[in-house]
C-alpha positions, -999 to +999 in steps of 0.1 A: -146+209-191-156+215-155-129+233-135-123+225-099-126+254-075-141+257-040-172+270-057-176+241-081-168+215-054-181+231-021-187+198-003-155+189+014-141+163+038-108+170+055-090+142+072-056+132+087-038+099+081-002+091+090+004+127+100-008+141+066-039+163+063-057+164+030-092+174+019-115+156-006-139+178-025-170+170-045-199+189-062-226+171-043-230+156-008-240+122-023-208+121-043-186+131-013-202+103+007-191+078-020-155+088-014-153+078+023-146+040+017-116+051-004-099+070+024-067+056+040-068+031+069-072+048+102-082+082+088-096+108+112-117+138+103-103+173+106-116+208+102-113+221+067-085+246+062-069+262+031-035+246+040-048+211+033-039+197-002-071+193-021-082+163-043-116+165-060-141+145-080-167+163-101-197+149-120-202+163-155-239+156-158-241+169-194-217+143-206-224+115-180-188+114-169-166+122-139-134+142-135-107+137-109-085+166-099-052+167-079-048+202-068-051+224-099-045+195-123-072+173-139-058+138-140-088+119-153-118+128-173-145+111-193-146+080-171-173+063-151-178+066-114-161+033-103-130+040-123-129+077-111-132+067-075-103+042-079-082+069-095-091+093-066-081+066-041-047+061-059-041+099-057-050+100-020-026+071-012+001+087-032-002+120-014-001+103+020+029+083+010+048+113-003+040+137+025+039+114+056+064+128+082+089+103+097+074+075+076+089+057+046+063+040+023+075+010+003+054-006-024+052-040-009+029-067+006+034-071+043+023-097+069+033-106+104+043-140+118+053-145+154+060-109+161+081-101+130+071-087+096+075-104+063+075-080+033+078-085-004+083-054-025+069-051-060+053-030-086+016-033-097+007-067-113+038-082-097+018-105-074+020-086-041-017-091-034-017-128-045+012-135-021-003-115+007-036-134+003-017-167+004+001-158+036-031-146+053-048-179+043-018-197+058-023-180+091-002-148+089-015-115+103-024-090+076-005-057+074-010-045+038-011-056+001+000-021-009+026-005+014+051-016+040+052+016+062+086+021+080+093+045+108+127+060+114+137+031+136+129+006+108+098-008+124+069-019+101+035-003+106+002-016+093-016-001+063-046-026+064-066-015+034-090-041+019-071-065-003-074-056-040-078-091-056-078-094-093-097-123-110-107-135-144-091-130-178-096-092-176-079-091-142-109-071-128-101-058-093-124-061-063-118-052-027-120-079+000-118-071+038-092-093+054-120-108+075-135-123+044-103-144+041-107-155+078-077-133+086-070-105+110-052-072+106-022-061+126-023-031+149+012-025+161+047-016+148+070-046+145+105-053+134+112-068+100+120-105+101+121-115+064+124-096+032+114-116+001+125-103-033+107-125-058+088-127-091+063-153-103+075-180-128+050-208-134+065-241-123+095-224-106+110-241-075+116-218-046+154-220-041+164-185-030+198-170-023+204-149+008+211-112+002+235-091+021+222-062+041+234-038+014+217-058-014+185-060+007+185-022+013+189-015-024+161-039-033+137-021-009+149+014-020+140+006-056+103+003-045+103+033-021+079+062-028+103+089-014+135+074-028+140+105-049+124+132-028+137+122+007+165+098+000+185+102+032+155+096+054+144+066+033+179+050+033+182+054+071+148+038+077+154+010+053+189+003+066+176+000+101+148-023+089+170-048+071+199-049+095+184-077+116+163-094+089+169-123+066+166-112+029+159-138+003+158-135-035+145-160-060+118-169-084+086-185-070+059-207-083+024-206-069+019-183-039-005-209-023+025-233-021+052-209-011+034-191+018+027-221+041+060-236+033+079-205+043+059-200+075+066-236+085+103-231+078+103-199+099+088-218+128+116-244+125+144-218+119+137-184+134+148-155+113+183-140+120+203-111+106+213-110+070+249-111+062 
């Protein structure tokens, strides 16, 4: 198996995103160029240094396969290029989310409506992107289908990666810029207005209960990347985020029905603090 070293992957791109510096390494300039679309939103190039945590993708030409490395650990081997680049992107996102100073990354879809964020935490395949897409198509501003990024004051920052929309029986994932949905991406930090804790149930009628601030904070914490590694910082940011937000929990039916309905309701009844 190919081993990642600076000698086997001499082509390197260092970058900064959300206050984190990383470097992506490859064994050819062509392969390194293929990694750029998978870097985090708003990344900026930096000079290469030894202090930057390395991630690497190597091509094993003898076996027509690719290997992905996180530091000194090989996390994927024997796969094609598309899968390997997706795996590399996942590792980059994870490292940014874990290491970002003064930021708390929550696995959640996030949009903005009338100056306040709507976020809906969830794990993979829980429908975050489907709900995010529905809100964007209904007129909300796109913030992310992957992370709600909180600062220490509880404000929500954008992480506007392309939406990863799954389709077909095999749930194949393709990336769609928000502009392809006739939407726009947010650019500023905003307060949280509504937290939606939900799961998809075909035919369900949206009839949520309102959560207390404590219940809301626990619901968000359960989807927070640094809940175990930096719990005090995470709890502080989450508590500040939910203290003036409405938190709703309930099963939902089709996202395309819920999103415009909820936006219309918010226009009639502006969000207030949770109890």
